[in-house]
Each structure stands twice: as C-alpha cells, then as structure tokens.
FIKOLTOR-295589 format. One record per residue: residue number from 1; residue in three letters; chain; x, y, z of N, C-alpha, C, CB in turn. Coordinates in Angstrom, 3 decimals. Glycine has a CB too. Layout:
! FIKOLTOR-295589
<site NUM; ALA; A; <X; Y; Z>; <X; Y; Z>; <X; Y; Z>; <X; Y; Z>>
...
END
This chain:
! FIKOLTOR-295589
<site 1; MET; A; <-57.359; -50.563; 12.411>; <-58.027; -49.393; 11.871>; <-59.488; -49.459; 12.316>; <-57.899; -49.325; 10.302>>
<site 2; GLY; A; <-59.985; -48.363; 12.806>; <-61.361; -48.305; 13.272>; <-62.345; -48.251; 12.112>; <-61.557; -47.104; 14.174>>
<site 3; LYS; A; <-63.595; -48.522; 12.442>; <-64.633; -48.507; 11.408>; <-64.862; -47.110; 10.856>; <-65.934; -49.057; 11.960>>
<site 4; ASP; A; <-64.629; -46.093; 11.664>; <-64.790; -44.733; 11.168>; <-63.730; -44.382; 10.130>; <-64.734; -43.746; 12.321>>
<site 5; ALA; A; <-62.490; -44.789; 10.382>; <-61.411; -44.536; 9.419>; <-61.616; -45.376; 8.153>; <-60.030; -44.848; 10.053>>
<site 6; LEU; A; <-62.088; -46.608; 8.326>; <-62.361; -47.456; 7.167>; <-63.461; -46.837; 6.302>; <-62.767; -48.876; 7.617>>
<site 7; GLY; A; <-64.491; -46.304; 6.941>; <-65.553; -45.626; 6.202>; <-65.059; -44.377; 5.489>; <-66.678; -45.262; 7.136>>
<site 8; LEU; A; <-64.164; -43.657; 6.160>; <-63.579; -42.465; 5.546>; <-62.826; -42.826; 4.280>; <-62.644; -41.755; 6.529>>
<site 9; TRP; A; <-61.960; -43.843; 4.343>; <-61.173; -44.223; 3.174>; <-62.043; -44.837; 2.089>; <-60.077; -45.196; 3.570>>
<site 10; GLY; A; <-63.086; -45.531; 2.475>; <-64.026; -46.037; 1.478>; <-64.714; -44.900; 0.736>; <-65.067; -46.932; 2.138>>
<site 11; GLY; A; <-65.108; -43.871; 1.479>; <-65.720; -42.697; 0.855>; <-64.765; -41.950; -0.053>; <-66.234; -41.763; 1.912>>
<site 12; VAL; A; <-63.515; -41.848; 0.369>; <-62.500; -41.189; -0.463>; <-62.294; -41.969; -1.754>; <-61.161; -41.056; 0.302>>
<site 13; ALA; A; <-62.231; -43.297; -1.655>; <-62.045; -44.126; -2.853>; <-63.227; -43.977; -3.798>; <-61.861; -45.606; -2.467>>
<site 14; LEU; A; <-64.451; -43.986; -3.261>; <-65.634; -43.815; -4.105>; <-65.677; -42.422; -4.733>; <-66.904; -44.058; -3.289>>
<site 15; GLY; A; <-65.305; -41.426; -3.959>; <-65.286; -40.067; -4.499>; <-64.282; -39.906; -5.624>; <-64.978; -39.078; -3.404>>
<site 16; CYS; A; <-63.086; -40.454; -5.448>; <-62.060; -40.379; -6.501>; <-62.489; -41.156; -7.737>; <-60.714; -40.917; -5.986>>
<site 17; ALA; A; <-63.087; -42.310; -7.536>; <-63.540; -43.097; -8.687>; <-64.636; -42.356; -9.445>; <-64.049; -44.479; -8.233>>
<site 18; GLY; A; <-65.538; -41.730; -8.721>; <-66.604; -40.972; -9.374>; <-66.088; -39.736; -10.091>; <-67.641; -40.567; -8.362>>
<site 19; TRP; A; <-65.107; -39.071; -9.499>; <-64.572; -37.844; -10.091>; <-63.758; -38.142; -11.348>; <-63.708; -37.097; -9.073>>
<site 20; PHE; A; <-62.858; -39.124; -11.269>; <-61.947; -39.381; -12.370>; <-62.468; -40.388; -13.380>; <-60.652; -39.852; -11.836>>
<site 21; GLY; A; <-63.318; -41.321; -12.945>; <-63.746; -42.379; -13.845>; <-65.194; -42.338; -14.258>; <-63.483; -43.660; -13.228>>
<site 22; GLY; A; <-65.976; -41.480; -13.643>; <-67.385; -41.388; -13.973>; <-68.226; -42.343; -13.133>; <-67.591; -41.670; -15.445>>
<site 23; PHE; A; <-69.495; -42.404; -13.485>; <-70.453; -43.171; -12.689>; <-70.193; -44.672; -12.763>; <-71.867; -42.874; -13.151>>
<site 24; GLY; A; <-69.745; -45.164; -13.911>; <-69.452; -46.598; -14.055>; <-68.329; -47.033; -13.121>; <-69.075; -46.923; -15.506>>
<site 25; ALA; A; <-67.293; -46.234; -13.034>; <-66.182; -46.540; -12.132>; <-66.636; -46.448; -10.679>; <-64.998; -45.584; -12.384>>
<site 26; PHE; A; <-67.499; -45.489; -10.381>; <-68.053; -45.365; -9.042>; <-68.794; -46.642; -8.643>; <-68.992; -44.153; -8.963>>
<site 27; LEU; A; <-69.638; -47.149; -9.527>; <-70.379; -48.376; -9.232>; <-69.453; -49.575; -9.092>; <-71.408; -48.644; -10.321>>
<site 28; LEU; A; <-68.447; -49.673; -9.950>; <-67.504; -50.784; -9.873>; <-66.765; -50.788; -8.538>; <-66.503; -50.712; -11.028>>
<site 29; VAL; A; <-66.284; -49.631; -8.107>; <-65.588; -49.533; -6.830>; <-66.537; -49.857; -5.682>; <-64.986; -48.131; -6.648>>
<site 30; ALA; A; <-67.778; -49.409; -5.765>; <-68.748; -49.680; -4.709>; <-69.057; -51.169; -4.607>; <-70.032; -48.896; -4.958>>
<site 31; VAL; A; <-69.245; -51.835; -5.737>; <-69.562; -53.273; -5.731>; <-68.376; -54.090; -5.235>; <-69.970; -53.743; -7.140>>
<site 32; LEU; A; <-67.187; -53.803; -5.744>; <-66.005; -54.544; -5.306>; <-65.676; -54.262; -3.842>; <-64.808; -54.193; -6.184>>
<site 33; GLY; A; <-65.890; -53.045; -3.401>; <-65.680; -52.727; -1.990>; <-66.668; -53.463; -1.101>; <-65.796; -51.228; -1.761>>
<site 34; GLY; A; <-67.914; -53.553; -1.528>; <-68.913; -54.303; -0.767>; <-68.599; -55.781; -0.709>; <-70.281; -54.103; -1.366>>
<site 35; ALA; A; <-68.125; -56.334; -1.818>; <-67.748; -57.752; -1.839>; <-66.556; -58.009; -0.918>; <-67.414; -58.202; -3.277>>
<site 36; GLY; A; <-65.586; -57.122; -0.931>; <-64.437; -57.263; -0.042>; <-64.832; -57.119; 1.416>; <-63.376; -56.241; -0.389>>
<site 37; TYR; A; <-65.752; -56.205; 1.699>; <-66.228; -56.020; 3.068>; <-66.964; -57.271; 3.551>; <-67.150; -54.784; 3.159>>
<site 38; ALA; A; <-67.798; -57.855; 2.693>; <-68.533; -59.067; 3.063>; <-67.582; -60.241; 3.279>; <-69.565; -59.417; 1.983>>
<site 39; ALA; A; <-66.604; -60.397; 2.404>; <-65.640; -61.491; 2.551>; <-64.800; -61.312; 3.804>; <-64.733; -61.577; 1.322>>
<site 40; GLY; A; <-64.388; -60.097; 4.099>; <-63.614; -59.832; 5.306>; <-64.415; -60.101; 6.566>; <-63.125; -58.403; 5.308>>
<site 41; GLY; A; <-65.677; -59.707; 6.565>; <-66.533; -59.978; 7.710>; <-66.775; -61.461; 7.903>; <-67.846; -59.265; 7.554>>
<site 42; PHE; A; <-66.932; -62.175; 6.792>; <-67.132; -63.627; 6.857>; <-65.909; -64.310; 7.451>; <-67.431; -64.199; 5.457>>
<site 43; LEU; A; <-64.723; -63.911; 7.012>; <-63.495; -64.506; 7.533>; <-63.242; -64.103; 8.976>; <-62.312; -64.107; 6.674>>
<site 44; GLU; A; <-63.603; -62.888; 9.344>; <-63.395; -62.420; 10.710>; <-64.271; -63.189; 11.703>; <-63.687; -60.920; 10.803>>
<site 45; ARG; A; <-65.439; -63.633; 11.255>; <-66.324; -64.412; 12.118>; <-65.945; -65.887; 12.153>; <-67.757; -64.265; 11.656>>
<site 46; GLY; A; <-64.857; -66.253; 11.512>; <-64.381; -67.629; 11.561>; <-64.833; -68.480; 10.390>; <-64.828; -68.264; 12.821>>
<site 47; GLY; A; <-65.330; -67.865; 9.352>; <-65.769; -68.613; 8.179>; <-64.590; -69.133; 7.379>; <-66.647; -67.745; 7.298>>
<site 48; ASP; A; <-64.847; -70.098; 6.535>; <-63.823; -70.697; 5.695>; <-64.254; -70.541; 4.239>; <-63.592; -72.201; 6.062>>
<site 49; LEU; A; <-63.503; -69.765; 3.468>; <-63.872; -69.527; 2.070>; <-63.813; -70.798; 1.227>; <-62.963; -68.476; 1.467>>
<site 50; ARG; A; <-62.950; -71.731; 1.614>; <-62.867; -72.982; 0.858>; <-64.180; -73.755; 0.933>; <-61.716; -73.848; 1.382>>
<site 51; ALA; A; <-64.887; -73.641; 2.041>; <-66.166; -74.327; 2.186>; <-67.199; -73.759; 1.212>; <-66.675; -74.210; 3.631>>
<site 52; LEU; A; <-67.084; -72.496; 0.877>; <-68.005; -71.894; -0.082>; <-67.668; -72.281; -1.520>; <-67.990; -70.384; 0.063>>
<site 53; LEU; A; <-66.392; -72.508; -1.799>; <-65.960; -72.760; -3.168>; <-66.012; -74.240; -3.566>; <-64.564; -72.244; -3.351>>
<site 54; VAL; A; <-65.956; -75.126; -2.600>; <-65.937; -76.561; -2.884>; <-67.353; -77.055; -3.047>; <-65.216; -77.345; -1.768>>
<site 55; THR; A; <-67.590; -77.765; -4.139>; <-68.910; -78.355; -4.362>; <-68.877; -79.816; -4.005>; <-69.365; -78.170; -5.816>>
<site 56; ASP; A; <-69.954; -80.315; -3.471>; <-70.062; -81.720; -3.097>; <-70.837; -82.437; -4.193>; <-70.757; -81.893; -1.702>>
<site 57; ARG; A; <-70.120; -83.045; -5.150>; <-70.755; -83.668; -6.302>; <-71.261; -85.068; -5.995>; <-69.792; -83.718; -7.456>>
<site 58; GLY; A; <-70.788; -85.681; -4.916>; <-71.201; -87.031; -4.607>; <-72.583; -87.118; -3.976>; <-70.209; -87.653; -3.706>>
<site 59; ARG; A; <-73.080; -86.006; -3.467>; <-74.368; -86.004; -2.777>; <-75.484; -85.659; -3.751>; <-74.356; -85.009; -1.599>>
<site 60; ARG; A; <-76.504; -86.513; -3.827>; <-77.656; -86.260; -4.701>; <-78.910; -86.647; -4.028>; <-77.535; -86.997; -6.007>>
END
C-alpha cells in the first residue's frame, strides 16, 4: 500500500472517530495511529522492539 493510500485511510479513520465519537475519540485515534506509525517505521528500518523493552539491571 502506498503512502498516499495509507494517508487516505488514516484520514478516514480520524474523520469517523471525530464524527461518531467526538473530539476525545479523535485524539485517541490520532495518538494510537501515530504510535503505530512510529513502531512500524522503527521495525521497517531493522529495529528490534525487544531491545527497547529489555532493561539492563546489571549495569550501574
């Protein structure tokens, strides 16, 4: 899916959330969509989510 189509569907989702759920739902969809976009971009560039979640407690 191209970035233009992804942007279109993101806009449709935000519009529906704003219309049916109000401004709070609009913000929730926008924040969760941004988090998903960031995580997807991180993984696409070869990142490892486990490296972000694991803490190194032995190092001080």
